[in-house]
N, C-alpha and C positions, 0 to 999 in steps of 0.2 A: 515482605511487602512487594507487591507487583507494581512495576513501572514500565511504561512503554514510551520511548523517546524517538520521535521522528526527526529527520534532518534531510537536507538535500534540496529542499524547495527553493524556488526563485523564479526569475523571469527568463524566458527563452523565446526565441523566434520560431514561428511555424516552420516545421520541417526539421527542427533541431532535436536534441536529446537531453535527457535529464535522468538522474538516478536518485531515487529516494531510498532512505534507510530507516529501518525500525529496529532499534536496539532494545531488547527486553531484559529485565532483571526480575528475579523472584518467580519466574515461570519458564519452563522449558518449551521452546517452540517446537522441538522435535516430537513432542507428545500431544500437541494440540493443533487446532486449525488457526492459521494466521491469515488475515485478509487486509487488503487495502480498499478503503472506501473513499468516495469523494462527494462533496456537497457544494452547491452554489445557492445563492439566495433565491427563495421561492421554490426550490426543488427538494425532494426527499433525498436523504443520503443514499448513495448508489454503490453497490458492490462492484469494484473494478476487477479484482483478481484475488485468488485465495490459494493457499497451499496447505495440504493436510499433513498429518503425522507420517504418512508414507511417502511424502514428496510429490503427490499428485497435485497438479495445478489446474485451475479453472479461470476463465476470463469472460468478461462481458463482451458481447458481440461488437460493441463500439471500439474496443481496444484490441481485439484479437488480431494477432499477427503484427502488432505494433509494440505492445508492452510485454514484458517478461517478469514473472515473479520468481525469486530464488531464495534459498536459505543457506546460511553458514552456521552449522551447528556449533562449531568451536567458539564462535563469537556470539551465538544466540541472537543473530541478526537476520532479518528478512529484508530483501531489497525489491524495489520495483524499478526496472529499467524501462524508461519511456523513450521510444524512438518515433520519429516521424510525427511529432506532436502537432496538434491542431488547436486553433483558438477555442473550440468547444471542450478541450481538455482542461481549460482553466477552472480551477476549483480549489477548495481546501481539501487536502488529502489526509485521511486518518488511518492509523494502524489499529487493528482490532484483533483480539484473541478470544476464541471460544474454546473452552475446555471440554473434555469428555463428559463432565458432569454439568454442562450447560452454564458454567460461569462465564461472564462476559467482561472484557476489559478494553479500554480505549486510551489511545494516546491523545496529545494535545492538538495535533494537526499541524500541517505545514502547507503554506500557500504556494500554488503553482499558477503562474500567469503566462499564457502563450499569446504572443502578439503576431499579427499578420503583416 
């Protein structure tokens, strides 16, 4: 059974930092693509960052140089380190896994609120 559990969300002031975690079970992150998405009311879900099976990462322009995605293979956990956060970063953040054969899995999401 595949399960993705996000944690680390909460309220933070602009300019502060937050680290989100996505713990996976039943699926090896090191063999798949893991991404962080975010969504606010009235907007489509947006890809924030991703990391593939080779450890290569990609970022949305809006978070480049502020956020960092990383992976701990021993814990089968992916992190999103959020630095210098802005009010526009406020959203529900979701963990997503896309497998080599195009299977798609989602976590429940965690709320991040940035106040000015």
